[in-house]
C-alpha positions in Angstrom: 113.4 84.2 130.5 111.4 85.2 127.5 109.3 87.6 129.6 112.5 89.1 131.0 114.0 89.7 127.6 110.7 91.3 126.4 110.7 93.7 129.4 114.3 94.7 128.8 113.6 95.4 125.1 110.6 97.5 126.0 112.6 99.5 128.6 115.4 100.1 126.1 112.9 101.2 123.5 111.2 103.6 125.9 114.6 105.1 126.9 115.6 105.6 123.3 112.3 107.3 122.5 112.6 109.6 125.5 116.1 110.7 124.5 115.0 111.3 120.9 112.2 113.5 122.1 114.4 115.4 124.5 117.0 115.9 121.8 114.5 118.1 119.9 114.7 120.6 122.7 118.3 120.2 123.9 120.5 120.6 120.8 120.1 122.1 117.4 122.2 122.6 114.3 120.5 125.3 112.3 119.5 124.7 108.7 122.1 126.6 106.8 121.9 125.4 103.1 120.7 122.5 101.0 124.2 121.0 101.1 124.8 121.5 104.9 125.1 118.1 106.6 126.4 118.1 110.2 128.5 114.9 110.6 130.6 113.9 113.6 133.2 111.2 113.9 133.8 110.4 117.6 137.4 109.6 118.4 136.8 108.4 121.9 134.2 106.2 123.6 131.3 108.6 124.4 128.6 108.3 127.0 125.3 106.5 126.0 123.6 109.9 125.7 126.2 111.2 123.3 126.0 108.1 121.2 122.2 108.5 120.8 122.4 112.2 120.2 121.3 113.1 116.7 121.4 116.1 114.5 118.5 118.5 114.9 117.5 120.5 111.8 115.7 123.8 112.2 113.6 125.1 109.3 110.6 127.3 108.6 108.9 124.5 106.7 109.2 120.7 107.1 107.6 118.6 104.3 107.1 114.9 104.8 107.0 113.4 101.3 109.0 114.1 98.1 106.4 113.5 95.4 105.0 116.2 93.1 102.9 117.8 95.9 105.9 118.0 98.3 108.4 119.2 95.6 106.0 121.9 94.3 105.4 123.1 97.8 109.1 123.2 98.5 109.8 125.1 95.3 107.3 127.8 96.3 108.4 128.1 100.0 112.1 128.2 99.1 111.4 130.9 96.5 109.7 132.8 99.4 113.0 132.6 101.3 111.5 130.2 103.8 114.1 127.6 104.9 112.6 124.3 103.7 113.5 120.6 104.2 111.9 117.7 102.4 111.9 114.3 104.2 111.4 111.6 101.6 111.2 107.9 102.5 112.0 106.6 99.1 112.0 108.6 95.9 111.4 105.5 93.8 108.3 104.2 95.4 105.6 106.9 95.0 102.7 106.9 92.6 104.5 109.2 90.1 107.8 107.5 90.4 106.4 104.1 89.3 104.5 105.6 86.3 106.2 104.4 83.1 105.3 107.4 80.9 103.7 110.8 81.5 101.2 111.8 78.8 98.8 114.2 80.7 101.1 116.7 82.4 101.1 120.0 80.5 104.3 120.9 78.7 106.0 117.5 79.3 107.3 115.3 76.5 105.1 112.2 76.5 108.1 109.9 76.3 109.2 111.1 79.8 108.8 108.7 82.7 107.3 109.6 86.0 110.7 109.1 87.7 112.3 111.6 85.3 109.6 114.2 85.9 109.9 113.8 89.6 113.7 114.1 89.5 113.3 117.4 87.6 110.9 118.7 90.2 113.3 117.7 93.0 116.3 119.3 91.4 114.4 122.5 90.8 113.3 122.7 94.4 116.9 122.1 95.6 118.3 124.7 93.2 116.1 127.3 94.9 117.3 126.3 98.4 115.4 123.3 99.6 117.2 120.7 101.7 116.4 117.2 100.6 116.9 114.3 102.9 116.1 110.5 102.6 114.4 109.6 105.9 111.7 107.5 107.3 109.4 109.5 109.6 108.0 107.6 112.6 106.3 110.3 114.6 105.4 114.0 114.7 104.6 116.6 117.3 102.3 119.4 116.1 101.8 121.9 118.9 103.7 124.1 121.4 102.4 121.9 124.2 104.1 118.9 122.7 107.4 120.5 121.7 107.8 123.0 124.5 108.9 125.5 121.9 106.9 128.6 121.1 108.8 129.2 117.8 109.4 125.7 116.4 106.1 124.3 117.3 106.4 121.2 115.0 108.8 118.4 115.4 109.4 115.5 113.0 111.3 112.4 114.3 113.3 110.0 112.1 115.9 107.4 113.1 118.8 109.6 112.0 117.8 113.1 113.0 114.9 115.3 114.1 113.5 118.4 112.4 112.1 121.4 114.3 109.9 123.6 112.1 107.5 126.5 112.3 105.1 124.8 109.9 104.5 121.2 108.7 103.3 119.7 105.4 102.0 116.2 105.1 102.5 114.9 101.5 103.1 111.2 101.9 100.5 110.2 99.3 98.1 107.2 99.1 100.2 104.2 98.1 99.4 102.4 101.3 97.9 98.9 101.0 95.8 96.8 103.3 96.8 93.2 103.6 99.6 91.3 101.8 100.4 92.0 98.1 99.5 89.4 95.5 102.6 87.4 94.3 104.2 89.4 91.5 102.4 92.6 92.3 105.4 94.4 93.9 107.8 92.9 91.4 105.9 94.3 88.4 104.6 97.6 89.9 105.2 100.2 87.3 105.9 97.5 84.7 102.3 96.4 84.0 100.9 96.5 87.5 99.0 99.8 88.2 96.6 101.3 90.7 95.5 104.1 88.4 93.7 103.5 85.1 93.4 107.3 84.5 97.2 107.5 84.7 98.2 104.5 82.7 95.2 103.4 80.6 96.2 105.0 77.4 99.4 102.9 77.3 97.2 99.8 76.8 95.5 100.7 73.6 94.4 97.6 71.7 95.9 95.4 74.5 94.3 93.0 76.9 94.2 94.0 80.6 92.8 92.6 83.8 91.0 94.6 86.6 90.8 92.9 90.0 88.4 94.1 92.6 84.7 94.1 93.6 84.2 97.8 94.3 82.8 100.9 92.7 86.4 102.1 92.3 87.3 99.0 90.3 84.2 99.4 88.1 85.0 103.1 87.4 88.6 102.1 86.5 87.5 99.2 84.3 85.0 101.5 82.5 87.9 103.9 81.7 90.0 101.1 80.4 87.3 100.0 77.9 88.1 103.1 75.9 91.6 101.8 75.1 92.0 98.0 75.8 90.8 95.4 73.3 89.6 93.2 76.2 89.1 94.1 79.9 88.9 91.1 82.1 87.0 92.2 85.2 87.9 89.7 88.0 85.8 89.6 91.2 86.2 87.2 94.0 82.5 87.5 95.0 79.1 87.3 93.3 78.1 90.5 91.6 74.7 89.2 90.6 72.5 86.2 91.4 69.3 84.6 90.1 66.3 85.0 92.4 62.6 84.2 92.2 62.0 87.7 90.9 64.8 87.7 88.4 68.5 88.8 88.3 69.5 90.7 91.4 72.7 92.9 91.5 74.9 93.5 94.5 73.4 96.5 96.2 76.7 97.8 97.6 77.9 98.7 94.1 76.8 101.7 92.0 74.1 100.1 89.9 74.2 102.5 87.0 78.0 102.1 86.6 77.7 98.3 87.0 75.2 98.0 84.2 77.2 100.3 82.0 80.4 98.2 82.5 78.7 94.8 82.0 77.1 96.1 78.7 80.5 96.9 77.2 81.3 94.4 74.4 85.0 94.3 75.3 84.4 93.4 78.9 84.6 89.8 80.2 83.4 89.5 83.7 84.9 86.6 85.8 82.8 86.1 88.9 83.9 84.2 92.0 87.4 84.1 90.7 90.6 84.6 92.7 93.7 86.4 91.4 96.6 84.1 92.4 99.6 85.8 90.8 100.8 88.4 88.3 103.3 86.8 85.9 105.8 88.3 83.5 109.4 88.6 82.5 112.0 91.3 81.9 109.7 93.2 79.6 106.9 93.4 82.1 103.6 91.7 82.8 102.6 88.9 80.4 99.6 87.5 82.3 97.7 86.9 85.5 97.1 83.5 87.1 93.6 82.9 88.3 91.5 80.2 89.8 87.7 79.9 89.7 86.0 78.9 92.9 83.9 76.4 90.9 86.8 74.1 90.2 90.5 73.4 91.1 91.9 74.3 87.7 94.2 77.3 87.3 94.6 79.3 84.1 96.7 82.3 82.9 95.0 85.2 81.2 97.4 86.7 78.6 97.2 90.4 79.6 99.8 93.2 79.5 98.3 95.2 82.3 97.0 94.3 85.8 95.0 97.0 87.6 94.5 95.9 91.2 91.9 97.3 93.4 91.4 94.5 95.9 91.9 95.1 99.7 92.4 98.8 99.3 94.8 98.6 96.4 97.0 101.6 96.3 94.5 104.2 97.4 95.0 104.1 101.2 96.5 107.4 102.5 99.8 107.0 104.4 99.0 108.5 107.8 100.4 106.0 110.2 103.1 108.4 111.5 100.5 111.0 112.3 99.1 109.1 115.3 95.7 110.7 115.1 97.1 114.2 115.5 95.1 115.5 112.6 91.5 114.9 111.7 90.8 112.2 109.1 87.7 111.4 107.0 85.9 108.1 107.0 88.2 106.8 104.3 91.4 107.7 106.1 92.2 110.9 104.1 93.4 114.0 105.9 90.7 116.7 106.1 91.8 120.1 104.8 90.1 123.4 104.0 90.5 125.5 100.8 94.0 126.6 101.9 95.1 123.0 102.5 95.1 123.6 106.3 94.4 120.6 108.5 92.6 120.6 111.9 95.9 121.8 113.6 97.4 125.3 113.2 100.4 125.4 110.9 99.9 121.9 109.6 98.9 121.3 106.0 98.1 118.3 103.9 98.5 118.0 100.1 98.3 115.5 97.3 96.8 112.0 97.5 97.0 111.9 101.3 93.8 113.9 101.2 92.2 110.9 99.5 90.8 113.1 96.7 89.1 111.4 93.8 91.4 113.4 91.5 94.6 111.5 91.9 96.6 113.3 89.2 100.1 114.8 89.1 98.8 118.2 88.1 96.3 118.2 91.0 99.0 117.3 93.5 101.3 120.1 92.2 98.4 122.5 92.5 97.9 121.4 96.1 101.5 122.1 96.8 101.3 125.6 95.4 98.2 126.4 97.4 99.8 125.2 100.6 103.0 127.1 100.1 101.2 130.4 99.6 99.1 129.7 102.6 102.2 128.9 104.7 103.9 132.1 103.6 100.8 134.1 104.7 100.6 132.2 108.0 104.3 132.6 108.9 104.4 136.3 108.0 101.0 137.1 109.5 99.6 138.3 106.3 96.0 138.9 105.6 96.3 138.4 101.9 98.1 135.7 99.8 101.3 136.9 98.1 100.9 135.7 94.6 104.6 135.0 93.8 108.0 136.1 94.8 110.9 137.5 92.8 113.9 135.3 93.4 117.3 136.8 92.3 
């Protein structure tokens, strides 16, 4: 009986997927304006195909991801009179959205939160004509062979509608995480838990912080924090060094120069072979981290205000699961692009942290979006030169 149910579910899923795919080619409701939403209220019992039929949006540019990279790209393409749609999974979950204060974005008051800055970017893009939709993308098609359309050669599939586009931009960021989160990590993300010391380190001046992870990335982030924090607890679940017959031997996988530099800092306390059990806190944010040393069964709470977590990939894994290997990735999972932000597929671009760049900053993501938009305008209009900007009346 269990096998029969499993087979029936598999057949139903396959049928639904086939209908969603065909829908991209059978029906279309053209993209008219940012406020256009085709809605239907059936008054009679429709056929199964009608019930599964969804809205199809046509656009010049489809952008997956509504962070600073995606919003900047949309602003520029909309100003170029290219119909643009942003598909954003959750405007409150990106790296910028969970940043408590913005202090290093030019021209922005340092009291502004990341969510406020992102909302301004989103509003500005929509004011120039961008259509913004909340949607979870589960698959993309990136070629005429896949879509069967020689004009709208890209297709983006969501549970609620599909988008047919002439060009596609991947801007989903790098907030992916391998493995299960540590208890308290998700609850205090943006309220003391961070994946970016460069972004948030200055907010912990004269405070105690914890850095968890045995990687070169964790070492670099901890080093940055030593400039601000009164104490940096570097917690590693493995041995970083060991005594040998020839003396002290360091872990060869880590950058030795950075490791020595970190361990020589007076405000660093290294806690080897220690497990991070939980991030604890209250309504005001993180108040400590619960740890357990492998050498005994006792648990203790370190009184810290910030917890920077870099274990098991932390927040630096590019979100590319929906791409299904349709664009080339580097060894670390980042989408490979050229100087114009073009990927390995014609008309497909990647911007922001999805590229897995070392420079994960809002201003860099916005720059990527600008470059991609200008490249797209050139591509769609068959220009040989980039058009610097557009006058929008």
